[in-house]
Steps between C-alpha positions, in 0.01 A plus 500: 500500500120542517447125447746417769326736742168349419643151559594602856152624566356187354733291716374686809139433399569133439669480841210661682261253334714209610671397173859508623658328207351738245602795708861371512504445122370845420743667744793301364416624142488860623823473699676331202417810289620741764816306563592560136568871590543537874631852467175606336264272691660470836218683664243256355707202616511645849123551505445139381675360810181562700305257278796254483509479879129450518527217261763331716282551812198344334717202413590464864860619440503766772885491523509558128270796539721649768800467272320669209390798714830539683682513167228729356536773756851616392406442136201742548706746682740508217249524218203668661646695800477426877189707546308381202160354541595157352811482712291540806248244359781240475591566861129446589507171310824398689329590828196290420699182414721551807177504709410169341834347577490610864751788481252725675735766640661570172161483324344759733807735485480488110127559502533801733757634254265436214226693673724790588637513147160491338383787730817700423415459132155624566341163438269524796205321339505148361869435560491603862179302555669197358804541721286530813302191385834313465605614852175356623584168333846502670332563837277198427802283427641600840175405667435858603133480402392823676752714303429307179126568532559867558730541206280285262176669592649853440648383168173327404285804580735729303495254204128461499421871522753609239529220244219259538499129423821347374735202535700713749193559708414126495851424634446755773161346594662156513782626723245645738289188496802289583592724787153488645493112462837451670405738781200275576226703329392288192147641493630845469700391199203409288428831338863554403521152360184541296632819346840357443356190323282710274784735393769236468279305265406804303848649466726195500290199387400177674850334492716797610718475817284771659180315439645172639626690806146630560360149472746385757409774738129426466583138603716617792212727621249209486735279700560781752119527552488122560283443196643176356209454257569832334880456514518161339408597131708819543804301602446242225474779232812675634703181491398440135567856396827535674631163362464658152795724590696203622525324842829658585376850584433667837134543395452129454671423842279750667194333359612169622522665844143628459390137412674389822304759702184373337584139587566600855164684512338172379680300770725323255817577695736252351427637148549856632844414649608330167388797293679747719821293487465496120446882489800559729722276290394681181569843654833391648610366154418847352764666713463875524179487293334298777651671806221740586228240481700230672453654838126518444472134406709392801267710730209297355679171584528621861127594507395159367731323747379705795131448412539118494 
């Protein structure tokens, strides 16, 4: 039992550092052990679904992640209890993946329930901060940048004052930076980006999804400032790094959209249009996994068309 538990923690560490295959292998070994006695280890299996869904997400299988988490909620209720921390954590994971598949109303309702449940359990510190941070991310996905900024700044201040640097704080800084960039204030995002980059690298490594997302945001900020010279190497690096995870992920498609914005900034309009069409096609092919970002890429196509 101890070895199986350690394998799950090892899987999570591998996942955060970007080694998805190793994470899946370790988790499969742990789950195989627990499946040998589901009556005894049903609670461990239920808890492991959080990591299982994260592996599916990192592979670009967002629908698969939704299936894992939807099935995991009643499994957790049965083995852990409806009000248990880990049951609520699975609901939190479901809310996050629903946000990424564009099911924003259900995602927000679930996240509000998560926040209320954590507060009812007396979890008013880290768990509540994380739930508010996630509500800020949902507001960002809605394009409600004012509300997103308010929620994210409050969560970030609480996290900084209480817990200090961490991967979670890096994610909060990244979300705030993205919000500022999309609301037309790329210069204001620089401090948040610098802190996010340093913490993501320190806590998750140079090939983690979080570090790659920060790199992408730095490129987006440079483009938004109109600084093509600074943006070019950042976009090139982001494309190379994202391709390591495969070219059929939302992250890669968004980096293609960034390259398109760079080409438009450089006056290479035909290339920009071709890249945006490529990004749109990739996101459309991903189905629900690409839904949230598809609207953003289409808005860029309208901007390029209107400008020229």
